N, C-alpha and C positions, 0 to 999 in steps of 0.2 A: 263711730259708735263706741260707747264706753261699756265694758263688760266686767264681770267678776266670775271667779270660780274657785274650786277647791283642789288642792294637791292631796291625793289619796291613791296609793298604789293598789292594784288589784289584789295582791296578797294581803293587804291590810283590811280588806272588807271583812265584816263579821262572818263567822263560819262555825260549823260544829267541831272542826278540828284545828289544825295548826296554821292553815293559810287560806286566804280567800280565793274565790274562783269566779268564773264568768257566769255564775248561776243567778238565782232569784235575788240575792242580796245586791248584786250589781245593778239589776233593773230597778230595785227599790231605791238605790242610791240616785239614779237618774231621776226618778220621781221626786226625791227630796230636793235635789238641785233645782228642778223646775219650780217647786213650791217656794224655794228660797229666793227666786229671781236670779239665780246663777246660771250662766250659759256655757261654762267651760269646766270640764273634768280633766285635770292633769294627772298623768300616770308616769311612773318610771319606765325604763326599758322593759319590754315584755318578753325578751328572749330567754331561752333555757339558761339557767344559771350553772356556774361551775363551783369551784372551791370557795367556801365562805358565803355562798348564796348571794353574792353581789350581782345585781342586775346589770352592773357596768363591766362584768367579766363573763360574757356569754360565749357558749360554744358555737353560736351562729348568729349572724346579724339578720338572717332572713327567716329564721325559725321562731316559733312561739313556745313558751314554756308549757310542757304537757301537764304540769301540776296546777295550771290555771283552768284546765278543762273540768267542767262541772259534771260529776257523776250522776246526780239526779237528773240533770238535763239529758245526759246520754241515755238514761233509761226511758225518759219521757219521749225522746225522739227515736226510740227503737234501736239504739246501738248497743244497749246492754240489757240482757234479759236475765234478771236475778233479783233476789231480795237485796235491796240497797243496804240494809242494815248489816249485811255480811262485810261491808267495807266501812263500817262506822269507825271514826277516828276520835277517840275520847281524849280528855285532857291529860290522862295519865300516860298517853303515848309519847315517846320522844319525837323530835322533829324528823330525824332520819326514819324512825318507825312509821310516822305518818306518810312520808314519801313512799316507803315500801308498800304500804297498804294501797295507796293511790295507784302506784305503778301496777300492782296485781290486778286492780280493777280494770285498768286500761288494756292489760294483756288479755283479760277475759273478754273484754269488748272486741278486741282484735280477733280472737278465736271464733267468736260468734258472728261477727258481721263483715270482716274484711272481704271475703269472697263475693258476698252480695253487693258490695259497693266498690269493688275493685276498679270498675270502669270509671267511676266518679273520682276515685283516688288518682288514677292514672291521668285524667284530664286536669286535675288540680296540679299534679306534679309537672305536667307538660307546660302549664302556665307559670309555674314557679320552679324553674330548673335548678336553682341553687339548693333546693331541698334534696335533690339527688346526692350532692356532695355531703350535705349534713347527715342524711340517713346512712350512707356508707361509712362516713367518719365515726358516727356513734356506734354502729354495729361492730366495726373493727376495734374501736376503743373498749367496748364490752368484751370482746373476744380476747383481748389482751389484758383483761383484769382491771380496766379503768386507767391504765397507764397513760401518761401524757404522750401525745403522738410522736414527739421527738425521741421517745424512749421505747417505741415499739421494737420488738426484737427482729422483725422482718424488715430489712432495710429497703426492700423493693416496694412495699406498700407505703413506707415512710416517704420515699422519693416519687410515689405515684407512677411507677412503671406500668404500662398498659396491661401487661400480662398479669401483674399483681391485682390491678383494679378488677379485671375480669374474674380472676380466681376467687377473691374475696366476695365479690358480688354474687358469685355462684354458690359458694359454700355457706354464705350468711344471708341467703335470699330472703328467708322468713323474717329475720331480724331487721334487714333493710326495709322490708315492706311494713314492719311494725312501726318504724320511725316515720315513714311516709304517711301511714294511716293517722298517727297522733297528730301530725301537722295538718292534715285534712280536717280532723275534728277541731283542733284549735282555731283554724281560720274560719271554720263554719260557725263556731260559737262566737268568735270575735266579731265577725261580720254581722251577725244577728244582733249583738249588743250595740254595735256602733250605729246600725240602722235605726234601732229603737231610740238611742240617744239623739241622733240627728232629727228624727221625727218629732221629738219633744223639745227641740230648740237647744240641745246641748251638743257642743263640739268636743271631740276627743283630742286632747292635747298631749302629744307623746314626747319622747326623749330619745335622742340618738347619740350614743357615746362617740366621740371623735375616734377613739382607738378601739381595736379589737383585742380579745384575749389571745395570748400566744397558743394556748391549747384550744384551738378552735378550728372548725372546718374552713373558716375564711383564710387563715394563714396556711393551713395544710394544702388547700386547693389553689392558692393564689401566691406561692412563695416569691414570685418574681417582683411583686410590687412592695415588698418589705425589705428592710435592711438586715438580711440574713447572711450567714457564711455558707460554705460548701456543704455543711452538714444541716443546713436550714435552721440553725440556731441564731437568735438575735445577736447582732454586733453592738447595736445601740438600743437603748429602751427609753420609754417616756417617763416623765415625772415633772415636778415643779421644784424650783429652788427654795432654800431656806427662807422663812419670813417670820412675821410676828407670831404666827401660830405654831410653827415647827422649826426648831433650830437645825434639824437634819434635812429639811425639805420633805417632799413626799416622793418616794420611789414607787411608781406605779407598776413598772416592769413590762408594760405592753411593747410589742415590736413597733418600731417606727416605720413610717411609709418611706419608700423611695419615690419622692414626688417627681423626679425627672422622668422616671419610667412611666408613672401615671399620666404625666402630661403628654407623653408621646402617644399614649393610647386614647387621648381625648378624655381622660378621667373616666373611662368606660366602667371600671369596677365601682367607682363611687356613684355614678349615675344609676347603675342597676340597684345599688343599695338604697338610694334615695327614692327610687320607684317603689320599692317595697314599703318605704316609709309613707308614701302617698296612699298606698292601699290601706295601711293600718290606721292613719291619723288624719285629722282635719288640719292640724297645725303641729309644729315639732320644734322643740328646744334642741339646738345643736350644742351639745356639751363641750366645754373647753373651746369655745369659738376662737380664742386667742391663738390656738395651735394652728389655725389656717393662715395666720400672718407670720408667726414665728413660734418655734417649738423648742422645748428644753430637751437636750439630748444627754443621756448618761451612759457611760460604758457598761455594757452588760456584765453582770457579776459583781457590781458595786453593791455595798451593803446599805448605802444611803444615797440621797441625792445632793449632797454638799458640793460635790465636784461634777459640774456639767457645763454645757455650752448651749447658748441660744443660737439656733440656726433658722435661716429664712425658709418659710413655707410658700406655696404658690400664690396665696392672697387673691388679688383681683382676677388673675387668669383662671383660677378654679371657679370662682363665683360668677364670672362672666359666662362660662360654659353652662353652669347650673341654671342661671337665669334664662339663657337661650333655649336649652333643652327642656327644662322643667319649669316653665313660667308660672305654673299653678302651685308650686311648692310654697307653703306659708311657714316661714322660718322665724324663730326667736333666737337671738344670739346670747348664749351664756358667756357674757363678757366679764366675768369675775376673775380676779387675779392681777397679774402684771399687765396693765393696759398701756402698752407703749404707743408712741406716735404712729407706728406702722399699723397697730391694731385699730387705732382711732380712724386712720385714713380708710382702712378696709371697711369699718362700720359705716362710715359716711358713703362710701361707694355702694355698699349693698342696701343701705336704707333699712336694715332690719331693726326692729326694736331690741334693746338690751335689757338687762335685768337690774332692778334696784331692790335692795334688801334692807328694810327698815332697821333691823337689829344691828346692821353695820354702820348705822347713820349717826352714832352719838360719840364720835371721836375722829381724830384725823384732821381737824381744822375746818374752816368755813366753806372750803371748796369740796368737801366730801360729797360725792355724787349720790350717796345713799341717804343723806340728810333730807328730811321731808321737804324743806323749802327748795331743794335743788333738783327734785325729781321732775323729769320732763314728760311730755305727753307720749312721745314715741318710746315707751318702755313698759315693762311689766313690773308692777310693784308687789313685792312679797313681804310678809312679816318675817319669814325665814324660809330656809330650803331643807331638803331631806338630809343635808350634811351638817345642819346646825342643831343646837339644842332647841327644845321647845321654848316658847316665850317665857314661861314661868321658870324653867331651868336656867335660861339666859339671865333673867332678872336676879335670880338668887345669887349669881356669881359676879354680877356687874359692880364696879366700884361706885362709891357714894357720890362722887363728882358727876359721873356719867348718869347716875340715876336722877340726880337733881336736874341736870340738863334735859333729860328725857321728859320728866314731869313738867317742866316749864314749856315744852314744845308740843306736847300731845294733848288730845282732847281728854276731858275729865270723865273717867268712867270707874266703876267699882273695882276693876281688876286691871293689871297692866296688859294682859292679853286683850281685854276689851278695848282699851285705849289704843293699842297698836293696830288692831284689826280695823277700827273705825278710821284711824289715820291712813291706812293702806287703801281702804275702799273710798275714802274721801280725797285721796291724792289725785294730782293731775294725770297720772299715768292712764293710758288707754285701757289697760287691763290690770286688775288686781287679783292676786291668787293667795289664798290663805291655806296653809297646811291644816289637815283635819285635826291634828293634835292641839293646835291653837284654838280652833273653834270649840273644842271640848274642854279647853282650859286645863290641859294635862301638864304634869310636871316632867322633869328630865328623864324619869323612868320610861316615858313613852317615846324617847328619841328614836328616830329611824336608823341613823348611822353616825358613827364617830370616825372621821377620816383618819387614816393611818393605823387602824386597828382592824383585825380580821376575826370573824366568828362572834362568839358570845351572843348578845341579843341583837346585833346588827341585822337589819332588814326583816326582822321577825315580829315587829309590833302589828297587832290588828285590833280593830275597833270592836267593842262589845255590842252585842245585839241590843237594839232599843235605844242606842245612844242618841240617834237622830230623831227628834220628836217634831210634831207639827208646830209646837210652841217656838222651838229653835228656828224652824223654817220661817215662821212668821216674823221673828225678830230680824232675820237677814233680809227678808223681803222688804221690810220697812227701811233698812239701811240702804239697800240697793235702789229703792225708789227715791229716797231722799238725795242720794248722791248720783242719781240719774244713770244707773248702770243696768237698767231694765231694757 
């Protein structure tokens, strides 16, 4: 079955303020996808973000972002009793100010409704035990002024001594319950949206980062599965080596896994994480899939990723366990980067579709896997990803020889984005995904993220209201019908 879809993160949905939510605009987007003959909605990781707002640096792999909770829906569902205009976020408000207003509304909802729904919250947490670690982690983090957990002044809670866990759970009980409550609300709204999408023939395509943030409840609660020293600080960290795009490589800084210890547990921690994924998504992109075959290790404290070493990861052993324990997991492999023979063997073993990115396809020789003629059926064809410039921005910086080569090999359309989109939808790939910025023909100012940079406009783009029209849906319906993706 051939399908198509759109890459649009929840926070990029139209909104009155600074970020999109799980409210009415999300449901309207599902309706638009259905009209356009598209059956997949791809989102970025939905966890709570930390420094720089990157969804790939979350404080928990099991929690959802409280800032995606829709306030109007809270009021409609009886969890917030007040004039919603009290929490209006105007365009003049800063991003941090918008978050502060949203948080104030959630705390008011907690004060008004937690006692009434405490039994439901307790049942939810019982079914999602990792939320307990997240809630206590966030409560203690707030208590110590937002400091990174490795810098908390009380070593007993840093090291998770039983007496300290009990002490802080007691004195911070209300704050712990607040974080549990927000997760209850997030999952409730998420489940409602996903159910609506599925009923309308739209699958939710999620994203799971291979690594977790150092400043996360995952590392704090599970130090034994990471490469940490006695003080529970990373010994080696993740990144990728220098390449055409970066002479220093990319120093991600995430703690690396101790794969030997994980294997001895039957990969228990990973299986729990993937079960959460199954609840949230119908299909999932595993970010940096090559890291399961071999990973790049850099000494902690390095200022760049120039000096590092490739190490073997578990490969087939891990995915054999995943396939046996979670056979229903629908995985897409993000196989971009250094695709070694070991990575290729792992992909063949797993059988997962990989990614092909058309904007990568006009250089590197005849065997470039992203070139239109080389795209295979068992793949997802993108015009670009969240880490790339928009098509218009990419075209403006492309050299003349590559432009000429592209024009010779793409369908004739009025715009380069139109040509690339038709090429992707018309490709042999089983699934084609188009970033929303390309559908709207936006320039580089709408770029979602620039790798290697932090802050600025990264992760903050969101779509204007009314951008998605019935006429645009009709155009894509015709394209999908013509290329048999309905």
